[in-house]
C-alpha positions in Angstrom: -5.7 6.9 84.6 -2.8 7.8 87.1 0.5 6.6 85.7 3.8 5.3 87.7 6.6 7.6 87.3 9.1 4.8 88.4 11.1 2.5 86.3 10.5 -1.3 87.5 13.2 -2.5 89.7 16.8 -1.6 89.4 19.5 -0.9 92.0 21.1 2.5 90.6 17.8 4.3 91.9 18.1 7.9 90.8 20.8 7.5 88.6 18.1 6.0 86.0 16.0 8.1 83.6 12.4 7.1 85.2 9.8 6.8 82.7 6.1 6.8 83.2 4.0 3.5 83.0 0.4 2.2 82.9 1.2 -0.9 84.7 -0.8 0.0 87.8 -3.9 0.2 85.9 -3.3 -2.8 83.7 -2.9 -6.5 84.3 0.4 -8.3 83.6 0.5 -11.5 81.5 3.3 -13.5 79.9 4.7 -12.3 76.6 3.7 -14.7 73.6 7.3 -15.0 72.8 8.0 -17.0 75.9 7.7 -19.9 73.8 11.0 -19.8 71.4 12.8 -17.2 73.8 11.8 -14.2 71.6 13.1 -15.9 68.5 16.2 -17.2 70.1 17.3 -13.7 71.1 16.1 -13.6 74.7 14.4 -10.8 76.6 15.4 -7.1 78.0 15.1 -6.7 81.8 13.8 -3.7 83.0 16.8 -3.6 85.1 19.0 -3.4 82.0 20.9 0.2 81.8 22.5 2.0 79.3 25.1 4.7 80.2 24.7 8.0 78.6 28.1 9.3 78.6 30.2 6.5 77.3 33.8 8.4 77.3 35.9 9.4 80.4 37.6 12.7 79.6 41.0 12.4 81.3 40.8 16.3 81.8 38.9 19.4 80.6 41.4 20.0 77.4 40.9 16.5 76.0 38.9 16.6 72.4 35.0 16.5 72.9 35.5 17.3 76.4 32.9 20.4 75.7 30.6 19.1 73.6 27.1 19.3 74.0 26.6 15.4 74.5 28.4 15.4 78.0 25.5 15.5 80.4 26.8 18.7 82.5 27.1 20.7 79.3 23.6 18.9 78.4 22.1 20.0 81.5 23.4 23.6 81.3 22.1 24.0 77.6 18.7 23.0 78.7 18.5 25.5 81.4 19.7 28.1 79.1 17.6 26.9 76.0 15.3 29.5 74.2 13.3 27.1 72.8 10.3 26.4 74.8 7.4 24.1 73.7 3.8 24.8 75.4 3.2 21.2 76.1 5.8 21.1 78.8 5.0 23.1 81.9 7.8 24.8 83.8 7.3 22.3 87.0 8.1 19.4 84.6 10.9 21.2 82.9 12.8 21.9 85.9 12.8 18.3 86.9 14.4 17.2 83.9 17.2 19.7 84.0 19.2 17.4 85.8 20.2 14.3 83.6 21.2 11.2 85.2 23.4 8.7 84.2 21.6 5.6 82.6 18.7 5.3 80.5 16.2 2.3 80.4 16.9 -0.3 77.7 14.7 -1.0 74.8 13.3 -4.5 73.8 10.7 -7.2 74.6 10.0 -8.1 78.0 9.1 -11.4 79.2 5.8 -9.7 80.9 3.4 -7.6 78.9 0.2 -5.5 80.0 -2.0 -5.6 77.0 -3.8 -8.7 75.5 -2.7 -8.9 72.0 -5.9 -10.6 71.1 -7.7 -7.7 72.4 -5.4 -4.6 71.7 -6.5 -1.7 69.2 -3.4 0.4 68.0 -3.2 3.8 65.8 -0.4 5.2 64.5 -0.2 8.8 62.9 2.9 10.5 61.3 3.2 14.6 62.1 5.1 17.2 60.5 7.2 17.3 57.2 7.7 14.2 55.5 11.0 12.0 55.9 13.1 9.2 54.6 11.8 6.3 56.6 8.4 6.8 57.7 6.9 4.2 55.4 9.5 2.0 57.1 8.5 2.8 60.5 4.8 2.3 59.9 5.8 -1.1 58.4 7.8 -2.1 61.2 5.1 -1.1 64.0 2.5 -3.1 61.8 4.5 -6.1 61.3 5.7 -6.5 64.8 1.8 -6.1 66.3 0.7 -9.0 63.9 4.0 -10.6 65.3 2.7 -10.2 68.9 -0.8 -11.7 67.7 -2.9 -8.2 67.6 -5.5 -9.2 64.7 -5.9 -7.8 61.3 -8.4 -5.0 61.5 -7.2 -3.7 65.0 -4.4 -1.5 63.6 -5.8 2.4 62.8 -3.7 4.4 60.2 -4.6 8.2 61.1 -4.7 10.3 57.9 -2.9 13.6 57.3 -1.5 13.7 60.6 -3.5 14.9 64.1 -6.3 16.3 61.7 -7.2 13.0 60.6 -8.5 12.3 64.2 -11.4 14.4 63.4 -11.6 15.3 59.5 -15.0 13.3 58.2 -13.8 13.3 54.8 -10.3 11.5 55.3 -11.4 8.9 58.1 -8.8 6.5 59.2 -7.7 3.7 57.3 -7.3 0.1 58.7 -3.6 -1.1 58.3 -3.3 -4.7 57.1 -0.3 -7.1 56.0 -1.0 -6.5 52.5 -1.3 -2.7 52.7 2.3 -2.3 54.5 4.0 -5.3 52.7 5.8 -3.1 50.0 5.3 0.7 51.5 8.8 1.0 52.6 9.9 1.0 48.9 8.2 4.4 48.4 9.1 7.5 49.9 7.1 10.0 52.3 4.1 8.5 54.3 1.3 6.2 53.1 -0.8 7.9 55.6 -0.4 11.5 54.7 0.9 14.1 57.0 0.2 18.0 57.9 1.7 20.3 60.3 -1.7 21.0 62.0 -1.9 21.3 65.5 -3.2 18.8 67.4 -6.8 19.2 69.3 -5.6 17.3 72.2 -9.3 17.0 73.5 -11.2 16.1 70.4 -7.9 13.1 69.8 -9.1 11.8 73.5 -12.6 11.4 72.4 -11.5 9.4 69.4 -9.2 7.4 71.4 -11.8 6.6 74.0 -14.8 6.0 71.1 -12.3 3.6 69.3 -10.9 2.1 72.2 -7.3 2.6 71.2 -4.9 1.1 73.6 -1.8 2.0 71.9 -0.9 5.2 70.0 2.3 5.7 68.1 3.3 9.1 67.0 6.0 9.4 64.6 6.8 12.9 64.4 9.8 15.5 65.4 9.7 18.3 68.1 6.2 19.3 67.7 4.8 16.0 67.1 6.3 14.4 70.0 5.2 17.5 72.2 1.4 16.7 70.7 1.9 13.1 71.9 3.4 14.2 75.4 0.0 16.5 75.5 -1.9 13.6 74.7 -0.3 11.5 77.2 -1.2 13.9 79.8 -4.8 14.3 78.9 -5.4 10.6 79.0 -3.8 10.4 82.6 -6.2 13.1 83.2 -9.3 11.6 81.7 -8.5 8.0 83.1 -8.2 6.8 79.4 -5.8 4.0 79.7 -4.0 4.6 76.3 -0.2 3.8 76.0 1.2 7.0 74.2 4.8 6.0 72.4 6.7 8.4 70.0 9.1 8.0 67.3 11.5 10.9 67.2 11.6 12.0 63.5 14.0 14.7 62.3 15.9 14.7 59.3 18.0 17.3 60.8 19.1 15.2 63.5 18.4 18.0 65.9 16.7 15.4 68.8 18.7 15.6 72.3 20.2 12.5 73.6 19.9 10.1 70.5 22.8 9.1 68.6 20.9 9.9 65.4 17.5 10.2 63.9 16.2 7.9 61.2 16.0 9.6 57.7 19.5 11.5 58.4 21.9 9.1 56.8 19.7 9.0 53.7 19.7 12.7 53.6 23.4 13.0 54.0 23.7 10.5 51.0 21.0 12.3 49.2 23.0 15.4 49.6 25.9 14.1 48.1 24.4 14.3 44.4 23.9 18.0 44.7 27.2 19.0 46.3 28.9 17.1 43.5 26.5 18.6 40.9 27.9 21.9 42.4 31.2 21.1 41.8 31.1 19.9 38.1 29.3 23.1 37.4 31.7 25.3 39.4 34.9 23.6 37.8 33.3 23.6 34.3 32.5 27.4 34.5 34.5 30.4 34.2 35.5 31.4 37.7 32.4 29.2 39.1 30.7 29.2 42.6 28.5 26.5 43.5 26.0 27.3 46.2 24.2 24.5 47.8 21.5 24.7 50.6 20.8 22.1 52.8 18.0 21.6 55.3 18.9 22.5 58.9 16.2 24.8 60.9 17.9 24.5 64.1 21.3 22.6 63.2 23.8 22.1 60.6 24.1 18.5 61.0 23.4 17.5 57.3 25.5 20.4 55.9 28.5 19.3 58.0 28.2 15.5 57.4 27.4 16.0 54.0 30.4 18.3 53.3 32.7 15.8 55.0 31.6 13.0 52.9 31.7 14.6 49.6 35.3 16.4 49.8 34.7 18.8 47.3 33.1 21.8 49.8 35.4 24.8 50.4 33.5 26.4 53.1 30.3 25.3 55.3 27.8 27.8 57.0 25.8 26.6 59.6 23.3 28.4 62.2 25.6 27.3 65.2 28.5 29.1 63.8 28.5 32.8 63.2 30.4 34.3 60.3 31.0 37.5 58.8 31.1 38.3 55.1 33.3 41.5 55.1 37.0 42.1 56.0 40.3 40.4 55.7 39.2 37.5 57.5 35.5 37.4 56.2 33.9 34.6 54.0 34.3 36.9 50.7 38.3 37.1 51.3 38.6 33.7 52.0 36.6 32.6 48.8 38.7 34.9 47.0 42.0 32.8 47.8 40.1 29.7 47.0 39.4 31.2 43.8 42.6 32.5 43.0 44.1 29.0 43.5 41.7 26.6 42.2 39.8 28.7 39.7 36.0 27.8 41.5 34.8 27.4 45.0 31.7 25.4 46.7 29.7 26.7 49.3 27.5 24.8 51.4 25.1 26.5 53.6 22.5 25.2 56.2 18.9 26.9 55.9 18.9 28.7 59.0 22.7 30.0 58.6 23.1 33.9 58.4 19.5 34.7 59.9 21.4 37.3 62.1 22.9 38.8 59.0 19.6 39.1 57.2 17.4 40.2 60.5 19.9 41.5 63.0 19.7 40.2 66.5 16.4 41.3 67.5 13.3 39.1 68.3 12.2 37.0 65.2 8.9 36.1 64.1 7.3 32.6 64.8 5.3 30.2 63.1 2.4 28.4 64.5 4.6 25.6 65.9 6.7 28.2 67.6 9.6 27.9 65.0 11.2 31.2 64.0 10.5 31.8 60.6 13.3 31.6 58.4 14.3 34.1 55.5 15.7 32.2 52.2 19.7 32.2 52.9 20.4 30.8 49.3 19.1 33.7 47.3 20.5 36.2 49.6 24.0 34.6 49.5 23.9 34.4 46.0 23.2 38.1 45.6 26.1 38.8 48.2 28.7 36.4 46.2 27.5 38.3 42.3 27.9 41.7 43.9 31.4 40.8 45.1 32.5 38.3 42.3 30.8 40.4 39.1 32.7 38.2 36.7 31.8 34.9 38.4 29.5 32.1 36.8 27.1 31.3 39.9 25.0 28.0 40.4 22.5 28.1 43.2 21.0 24.4 44.0 18.3 24.0 46.5 17.7 20.0 46.8 15.7 19.8 50.1 12.5 18.2 48.8 14.7 15.8 46.6 16.5 14.7 49.3 13.5 14.2 51.9 11.3 12.6 49.5 13.3 9.5 48.7 13.2 5.9 50.1 15.5 5.2 52.9 18.9 4.0 52.6 19.6 0.6 53.4 21.3 1.5 56.9 18.3 4.0 57.8 16.0 1.1 56.7 17.3 -1.3 59.2 17.3 1.9 61.8 13.7 2.3 61.2 12.6 -1.2 61.7 14.5 -1.5 65.1 12.8 1.6 66.0 9.2 0.6 65.0 10.0 -2.8 67.0 11.0 -0.9 70.2 7.9 1.3 70.1 5.8 -1.7 70.2 7.9 -3.3 72.9 7.4 -0.2 74.8 3.4 -0.1 74.6 3.1 -3.9 75.5 5.7 -3.6 78.1 3.1 -0.6 79.8 5.7 2.4 78.9 3.9 5.5 78.0 4.7 9.1 77.2 8.1 8.0 76.0 10.2 7.9 72.7 13.0 5.4 71.6 16.0 5.9 70.0 19.6 4.5 70.0 21.9 5.9 72.9 25.7 4.9 72.3 24.7 2.1 70.1 21.8 0.6 72.3 18.0 1.5 72.0 16.6 3.2 74.8 13.2 4.5 76.3 13.3 8.4 77.1 10.5 10.5 78.6 9.3 12.7 75.8 10.1 15.8 77.7 13.7 15.1 77.9 14.2 15.2 74.0 12.1 18.1 73.0 12.9 20.9 75.6 15.7 22.1 73.4 17.4 21.1 69.9 20.5 19.2 69.6 22.9 21.3 67.7 26.6 21.3 66.2 29.2 22.1 68.9 31.1 24.9 67.5 34.2 23.7 70.2 33.1 20.1 69.7 35.0 17.1 68.0 32.5 17.2 64.8 32.9 20.9 63.7 36.9 20.4 64.3 37.0 17.4 62.0 35.2 19.4 59.1 37.6 22.2 59.6 40.7 20.7 59.8 39.5 18.3 56.6 38.6 21.3 54.4 40.8 24.0 55.9 38.0 26.4 56.9 39.2 29.2 59.0 37.0 31.0 61.6 35.3 34.0 59.9 34.8 35.7 63.4 37.7 35.0 65.7 40.5 37.5 65.2 42.5 35.3 67.3 42.2 32.3 64.8 45.1 32.4 62.1 43.4 32.3 58.9 44.2 29.5 56.7 43.8 28.5 53.0 44.8 24.5 52.2 47.6 23.9 49.8 
């Protein structure tokens, strides 16, 4: 199977992110939605474009001008990224460093490249659970039925990629009745795992089961596996469209406005932060410490702290800090305690790793991610040693947050992502993932969003808004005037 790396049509040429397709190997046909003009909403053209950079900055001093979401800064970040994924070879990565101005818009096409009545699909979820996974599964299945895919033609791969080869956990047939109410529960009805994908064995199963479309719901590792599967399908001439749906409760996937489950996680974190506030305010010299998820970025900690309005200091992996000294964290909390009698600290799980480990090389897990030390108990011990008479409460709500059903906003987002993924596969796209960019749904080649993590910009608007809202000073910059809010 040889895939075309060019998007169909268009007048802006190299300024558009190109997505690989199977169209040269498949037969085009009319969409079943032509009658009724796709429920009255019309179709998306291959020539529709979404502008990746929506803001024109007057000069380099404009707020947000240094943000990583700017294309020039993003290219530099990709070039300097220490994160590498084995599924992406160096030649491919080099081609992706220059980010074009436009992305291909997602949506239903007038012409499709699979016969719905003959199409066979498979869905797999990989990595940790996240709010909204069942919503994505449901959206893919129901949209497939909407196209005319018969019941019995959609397989759910169980417990991640191991489900392709595990004889005791064979794939389940996903029916309308099975997925009808699955979105009301958290987790994934398919089960999941972090096991690596045996790419060659997966290709054998795809060929044996005659799977035309494979949907991978996963994070960086899951999408990297999807890309590796697509490359091996191409090499082995297996005509399977592979489409990813980016899953990251930490919201650390490049380019996209947000990942599904993130809004739910921020909302769920409120209960923990409010509990820490009550505990701290009720005790004598109370300090509440809440550790939130964030293996590579601190978006949940920042957004939850902004939303709650009860946090005094936020610690994230992107922004270094020091404990000791006149302008250190401990001295700042002393001032908060003197003023209010209590304090609340929010810390992302990957914060302070340099303080615990030093600057040397870190041990990696099987997925290539740094093995994190538990910052919560470490930080509690540091505070206890300094504030010996303080009543310190530590809360880690991670599993409670990620196991809950999706919020209403995430539920809508998941449905649109699932629909977009099915539209992509029927349009002949492969090796792509779908997400929201500048409020529009787009198709992006998988390697472009997994070669580096999206992080909170220490010089960007989001971090500046947080510091302005809670009065947090810099704990490392001697030139930054220390500030304790009145």
